[in-house]
N, C-alpha and C positions, 0 to 999 in steps of 0.2 A: 572564468573557468567553468565548465559544465559539471555539475555534481547533483546528487540527490539533496532535496530539501522539502520542508513542510509546505504544503498549499491548504488554505483554509476557504472552503466554499462559503462566501457570504450569503448566499441564499438560503443554505441549509442552517447556518449558525443561528442559535436561538438566543445568543448571550448569555447561557447558564455560566460560563466562566470556569467549568471545571478543569479546563485545559491549561488554565493559567498556573495555578499550583502544580498541575502534573508535569509540567515543563522544568526540569531540573536547572536548565540554563537560563530560565526567565526570557526565553526568547519570544514569548506570546504575551500579549496584553490586550486590554479592553478598550475599544475606541467606537464611540458613537453605538454603544450597545452591543458590538460585535467583537470576536476575538480577531486579531490581526497579528501578523508576523513583525516584531519590532525592528528586526535587523537581519539581514542574510547572514552575517557572520557569527550571529548568537545560535544559529540552529545547527546541530550536528547532523541533521538528516536521518538520524537513526529510527525516529518515529516512536519514541516512548509514550508520546502523547496520544497516539491513535487510538488505541483501546480505552481512553478515557472519554471520548466524546459520544454522547448519547444520540446524536443526530447524525453521525457518520460524516461530519462536515470536513474532516481532516484527512489528507493522504499525502503520501510521498510521490512527488514527482521529480523528473530530471531536467535542470533548465541551467542557464548561466547564471551564476551567483558568486558573490564573494566567498573566499575560503573560510572555513570553521576557525575562529580564533578563541583559543581557550584564555588567554590573558584578557581579551575584551569582555568574555564572559564573566570572569572573575572581577573585573572592574565594574561591570554592570551590575553584578549582585551585590557588592559592596555598596554601590551608590545607591541601590533600591532597598538596602537593609535586609537583603536575603542571604541565606548560607546555601553555597553549592554542596548539595548532598546526594548520595547515590541511593537514599531510601526509596523504594517504589511506593507510589500511591496504591491504595486499594482499588482494584478494577471496579468499574461500573457494574459489570455482570456480577461480581460477588456481592456487592450491595443489594442488587435486586434480588439475587437468591436468598439474602438474609431478610428480605421483606422491607429494606430501608428504602430503596428506589434512589432516585435522584433529586432531593429537595431543591437544589440550586437551579435545577433545569424547569422547574414548574411554578410559575407565577400564581400566586393564590391571594385572593381578596376575600377575606371573611366578612359577611355583612353582620350589621349590629346584633341581628337574631342569634348570631352565633357567638357572641361575647355579652353574655349575661350580665344584667346591671348588680345582682345580688348574688353571692355565692353560698355555699354552705356555711353553716356556723364554724368560725374560726379559720376559714379558708377564703382568701381573696380570689375573684375570678381574674384570669389572663384578660389583659387590654389589648393583646396583639391581634391586629385586623389584617396582616398580610405576611407573605412569605414570597421570596427571601428577604433577609434584613441586612446581610453584610454588604457594604457599600460597593464592593467590586462585583457583586453578582446582581444587584438590583438594576433591572433594566431602566433606562431613562424614560421609555415610554410605556412603563407600567401603569395601569389604569388607575391604581390606588395613590398615585402621585399627582393626578389631576385634581385641581383645586384643594389641595391638601395643606394642612398645617404640619410641617415636616420637623421631626425630631432626629437631631443628629447627636448619638451618644457614643462616647468612648467606651470601649469594651469593658472596662472595670466598673463603671458606674452601677449597673444594676446589682452588682454584687456587694457594693458599699452602701447604697442608699436603700433601705428597706422597703420604702413605699414607691418605688420607682413606677410600678404599673399605674397606680392610682393618681400620683401627683405629676407625672411627666408624659407616660405613654397614652393614657386615655385619650382617645378621640384624634389620634395622631398617626401619620404614616411615619416610619422609623428607618433610619439607616445607622449601622454601627461600624466602627473601626478603630485601629490602634495606631496613632502616628508614629509611634516610637518602634514599632515591628514591621509596619508596611511603609512603603513608599508615599510619603506626603504629597509629592508631585502629582501622583497618580489620583490621590484624593481630590487634589486642587482641579485637575482636569476633569475628573467625573463630576464634581460638584458644579463646576461652571456649566458643563454641558446639561446637567440636570436643571439647574436655574433658568438657562437660556431656554430650554426646550419646553419646560413644563409651564404650570400656572399655580406654583407654590404661593400660598396665602401669607404664611408666616414661617419663621425659622427659629427654631429653639435648639442651641448646642448645650449639652450638658457634658462637662469634663471633670476630671479629677484634679485635685490641688497640686499634683507633682508636677514640676516644671516642663516635662517631656510631653505632657497632655495638651499643653497649649498649642500644639502643631495642629490638632484637629479645628480649632477655633480658627487659627490664622489660616488655614486652607478654606474654611467655610467664608469668613470675611473677605479674602482675596478672589474667591469664586463669584461671590456676590458682586463685588466692584466690577471683575471681569464680564460679568452677564449683562452689565448695563441696566439691570432692574432695581427697582426699589421695593424692598420686602422687609416687614417689621423683623428685627433681629434681637433675639434674647440669649444671653449667654449666663449659664449657672456653673457655679464651682462646688463640687462635693468633696468633703473632707475625708480622709481615709478611715475615720471612725463613723462615717455615715451622717455627717451634719453637713447642713448648707452653709457655706463659707462665703459665697458671694451670689448676687442675683442682679444682673445688669440687663434691664428690659429695654 
C-alpha cells in the first residue's frame, strides 16, 4: 500500500541519535553510526520526530510501505524494554533558546590541557575527555575512540563509587549504558561495530553488583567475540555501598 512514512537522509544524518528516543514507537534505531528506520510497520508516518533532528535529515514521503501495526509496535517496545508513551520530547529549538544546545550532536574531544592534573583544594578535577558518553549516541568513528583504552560503565557506577574519575575514567574514552532499561541487543550490536571498526587497545567494564547489571558485561564479551579481535578485557564489580566487590583483569 502507498502511504506516508519517514525517510532519513543518510548524507545529512550525523549520528547524534536524538531522533531515537523522540520516536514513541521505537521505529528508529542507530546502525553504523546513522539513524535508520527499523521497520515500515513501526512508523505511523505522523512525523513527530521531524522537529527533533538538528540536521534536517528526516522528512515524510509517500511510498509503498507495510501498514502501520500498533500491535507490532507494542511488541517491539516490550522486547526492547521501552514504554509506549505519549509524552512529547522537548524540541531542539527550545533547547537552543535555553542555551543548552544539542550536546548529543556535537562530538567533542577535550585535550589533556583541558583536564588538569591537580584541582582546587578539596575538589577533584573531572577526567572526562570527550562528549557524548551515552553508548547509543557515541559515533563509532569518533576520533577519541582511536587507539583508546575504553571504559564501559553501567549508569549507576559513578554514583556508587566515589573515586570513579580518578580510579577508572582517567585517561580513558568512556561509554555508559543501562542493560536493564535499554535494549541490550542494541548494545551488543553497537559494541561489536565499535570493536570491529576501531583500534581499541583495552576494554574495562565497570558494573554494579546487582544481577541485571551483568547484561552490560555479557554484551561487551559477546561483542568482542563477534568482532574477531583480541583485546585485553577487565571486569570490575562495584557494590551498592561503593566498595569494589570483584576485579577480573
